[in-house]
C-alpha positions in Angstrom: -56.0 -49.2 -24.2 -57.6 -48.2 -27.4 -59.5 -45.0 -27.5 -61.0 -42.6 -30.0 -59.6 -39.0 -30.1 -63.2 -37.7 -30.8 -64.5 -39.4 -27.6 -61.8 -37.5 -25.6 -62.7 -34.3 -27.4 -66.4 -34.6 -26.4 -65.5 -35.4 -22.8 -63.2 -32.4 -22.6 -66.1 -30.2 -23.9 -68.2 -31.1 -20.9 -68.3 -28.8 -17.8 -66.7 -29.8 -14.5 -65.2 -33.1 -15.8 -62.9 -35.0 -13.5 -60.3 -37.7 -14.2 -60.3 -40.6 -11.8 -56.9 -42.4 -11.9 -58.3 -45.5 -10.4 -60.3 -47.1 -12.0 -59.2 -44.9 -15.0 -62.6 -43.2 -15.6 -64.0 -39.8 -16.3 -66.7 -38.3 -14.1 -69.0 -35.7 -15.6 -72.1 -33.9 -14.4 -75.4 -35.7 -14.7 -76.8 -32.8 -16.8 -74.1 -33.4 -19.4 -74.9 -37.1 -20.0 -77.7 -36.5 -22.6 -75.4 -34.2 -24.7 -72.5 -36.7 -24.5 -74.8 -39.6 -25.3 -76.0 -37.8 -28.4 -72.4 -37.1 -29.6 -71.2 -40.6 -28.8 -74.3 -42.2 -30.4 -73.0 -40.8 -33.8 -70.1 -43.3 -33.5 -72.0 -46.5 -34.0 -69.2 -48.7 -32.7 -69.4 -47.4 -29.1 -71.4 -49.4 -26.6 -73.8 -46.8 -25.1 -75.6 -49.2 -22.7 -73.9 -47.9 -19.6 -75.0 -44.3 -20.3 -78.6 -45.2 -21.3 -79.5 -45.8 -17.7 -78.7 -42.2 -16.8 -80.9 -40.5 -19.4 -84.5 -40.2 -19.9 -84.9 -37.0 -21.9 -86.4 -38.4 -25.1 -89.9 -38.8 -23.7 -90.1 -36.0 -21.2 -93.6 -34.9 -20.3 -94.5 -31.8 -18.4 -97.9 -30.9 -17.0 -99.1 -28.5 -14.3 -99.4 -31.5 -12.0 -95.6 -31.9 -12.0 -95.4 -28.8 -9.9 -97.5 -29.5 -6.7 -95.9 -26.5 -4.9 -96.7 -24.0 -7.6 -98.8 -21.0 -6.5 -102.4 -21.8 -7.3 -103.1 -18.5 -9.1 -100.2 -19.1 -11.5 -101.1 -21.8 -14.1 -98.5 -22.2 -16.8 -99.6 -21.5 -20.4 -99.4 -24.3 -23.0 -96.4 -22.7 -24.7 -94.5 -22.5 -21.4 -95.1 -26.2 -20.8 -93.9 -26.9 -24.3 -90.8 -24.8 -23.9 -90.0 -26.4 -20.5 -90.4 -29.8 -22.1 -88.0 -28.9 -24.9 -85.5 -27.4 -22.5 -85.6 -30.6 -20.3 -85.1 -32.8 -23.4 -82.3 -30.8 -25.0 -80.5 -29.9 -21.7 -78.6 -27.1 -23.5 -80.8 -24.4 -25.0 -81.4 -20.7 -25.4 -84.9 -19.5 -24.7 -85.5 -16.3 -26.7 -89.2 -15.6 -26.2 -90.4 -12.0 -26.3 -90.4 -9.9 -23.1 -93.3 -10.7 -20.7 -94.0 -14.2 -21.9 -92.7 -15.9 -18.8 -89.2 -17.1 -19.7 -88.0 -17.2 -16.1 -91.0 -19.3 -15.0 -90.5 -21.6 -18.0 -86.9 -22.0 -17.2 -87.5 -22.8 -13.6 -90.1 -25.4 -14.6 -87.5 -27.1 -16.7 -84.9 -27.2 -13.9 -87.5 -28.4 -11.5 -88.5 -31.2 -13.9 -85.0 -32.5 -14.3 -84.3 -31.9 -10.6 -81.1 -30.0 -11.3 -79.1 -28.1 -8.7 -79.0 -24.7 -10.4 -76.9 -21.6 -10.4 -78.5 -18.4 -11.8 -76.1 -15.6 -12.9 -78.0 -12.4 -13.6 -77.9 -8.7 -13.1 -78.0 -7.3 -9.5 -81.4 -5.8 -10.2 -82.9 -9.1 -11.4 -81.7 -11.4 -8.5 -84.8 -11.1 -6.3 -87.1 -11.4 -9.3 -85.5 -14.8 -9.9 -86.1 -15.7 -6.3 -89.8 -14.7 -6.6 -90.2 -16.7 -9.9 -88.6 -19.8 -8.4 -91.0 -19.5 -5.4 -93.9 -19.3 -7.8 -93.0 -22.6 -9.4 -91.9 -24.3 -6.1 -92.9 -22.5 -2.9 -90.7 -24.9 -0.9 -87.6 -24.4 -3.0 -84.2 -24.0 -1.3 -82.8 -20.7 -2.6 -79.7 -18.7 -1.7 -79.5 -15.2 -3.1 -75.9 -14.1 -2.7 -74.8 -10.6 -1.7 -71.3 -9.3 -2.0 -70.8 -8.9 1.8 -72.2 -12.3 2.7 -70.6 -15.7 2.9 -71.4 -18.4 0.4 -74.5 -20.4 1.3 -75.2 -23.5 -0.8 -78.8 -24.3 -1.9 -80.7 -26.1 -4.7 -80.8 -22.7 -6.4 -78.0 -20.2 -6.0 -78.7 -16.8 -7.5 -76.0 -14.2 -7.9 -75.0 -11.2 -10.0 -72.2 -11.1 -12.5 -70.1 -8.5 -10.7 -69.8 -10.6 -7.5 -69.2 -13.9 -9.2 -65.4 -13.9 -8.8 -65.7 -13.6 -5.0 -67.7 -16.9 -4.9 -66.0 -18.7 -7.7 -64.1 -21.4 -5.6 -67.4 -22.3 -3.8 -69.3 -22.3 -7.0 -66.8 -24.6 -8.8 -66.9 -27.1 -5.9 -70.6 -27.5 -5.5 -71.6 -29.6 -8.5 -74.3 -27.5 -10.3 -76.2 -29.4 -12.9 -77.9 -26.3 -14.5 -76.4 -23.0 -15.3 -78.7 -20.1 -16.2 -77.5 -16.8 -17.5 -79.7 -13.8 -18.0 -78.4 -11.2 -20.4 
């Protein structure tokens, strides 16, 4: 079988990839497809038609109506909608707005828009703020805030702090997260 070493390099750069011996295919997370598509698109001889069905990030639109479970008193600002749109389009990004501009809410809107199962790794003091902000965007969100003395509980959003991450690592690695958020 002919293959391009660069294609393999790109696949190996994705998170949580898995080789399937039969039928000799790679499985990657859905959130990685747009990035891989962009890299492979640079190689004009590769047929991209199979991947095209899995991406629709080039024409993402985000409006307040996209969040029917958002708290009524919290209307996103135009710049938050713009940043959420860009985050959903790019799939890998760093949001470096000034303090107090609503980075957490903006990020949650992007993950809600793409429907990503999300892990949030933050400081212990910020865990419950993330829970609060997720509930602002989606009052019905399934959230698990992990504590060191508890067992792992899976959810659409799993929030934990850096210092307890090792304890939960086996469960985290086996639960197919499509978005990983780190707050520094």
